[in-house]
C-alpha positions in Angstrom: 13.0 0.8 19.5 9.9 0.5 20.8 9.4 2.9 23.1 11.1 5.3 21.2 8.3 4.8 18.5 5.4 4.5 20.5 6.5 7.8 21.8 7.6 9.2 18.1 3.5 8.1 17.3 2.3 9.5 20.9 3.6 13.5 20.4 3.0 13.7 16.5 -0.8 12.6 17.2 -0.6 15.2 19.8 0.8 17.7 17.7 -1.4 17.3 15.0 -4.4 17.0 17.6 -3.9 20.4 18.9 -3.0 22.1 15.0 -6.8 20.6 14.3 -7.6 21.8 17.5 -6.0 26.1 16.8 -7.4 25.8 13.6 -8.7 28.8 12.6 -10.8 28.7 8.8 -10.2 32.7 9.0 -6.8 32.6 10.4 -6.0 31.1 6.4 -3.6 32.8 3.6 -5.6 33.3 0.4 -3.8 29.6 -1.8 -0.8 29.2 0.5 -0.6 26.7 3.0 -1.4 27.2 6.3 1.0 26.6 9.8 -1.8 24.1 11.0 -1.3 22.3 7.5 2.3 22.5 7.9 2.2 20.9 11.6 -0.4 18.4 10.5 1.7 17.1 7.6 4.7 17.1 9.6 2.9 15.6 12.3 1.6 12.6 10.0 5.4 12.0 8.9 6.4 11.6 12.1 3.7 8.8 12.7 4.0 7.0 9.7 8.4 6.9 10.3 7.2 6.2 14.2 5.5 3.1 13.6 7.6 2.3 10.4 10.4 1.6 13.0 8.4 -0.1 15.8 5.4 -1.8 16.0 5.3 -1.7 11.6 7.2 -4.9 11.5 6.4 -6.7 15.0 3.3 -8.6 12.9 5.7 -9.7 10.0 8.6 -11.2 12.7 5.9 -12.7 15.1 3.9 -14.4 12.1 7.0 -16.0 11.4 8.0 -17.2 14.3 5.0 -18.6 15.6 3.8 -21.7 13.3 5.8 -24.6 13.1 8.2 -25.3 10.3 6.3 -27.4 8.7 3.2 -25.2 8.1 4.9 -22.4 7.8 4.7 -21.2 4.3 0.9 -21.7 3.7 0.7 -20.1 7.6 1.7 -17.2 6.6 0.4 -16.9 3.5 -2.7 -17.5 5.1 -1.7 -14.3 7.8 -0.6 -12.3 5.3 -4.1 -12.8 3.0 -5.8 -11.7 6.1 -4.0 -9.0 7.2 -4.0 -7.4 3.6 -8.3 -8.4 3.2 -8.6 -7.0 7.2 
């Protein structure tokens, strides 16, 4: 799953980068969504989905496993606060 997620993240960010490189303001339609915008949104959705099932849960799994049982609750609270505060 990690490799598939990394491939999905790579491909989606490459698509977003390619869409930005190919962007031409004169080619946009008046008032309607452009192809570049649609590709960008789809690429970002695929990136978020790929991250959610691959690298996203790794941090939470790791912090719950590395601390000894006697300090696990307090350590996870500090790690979570540091993660959200960063």
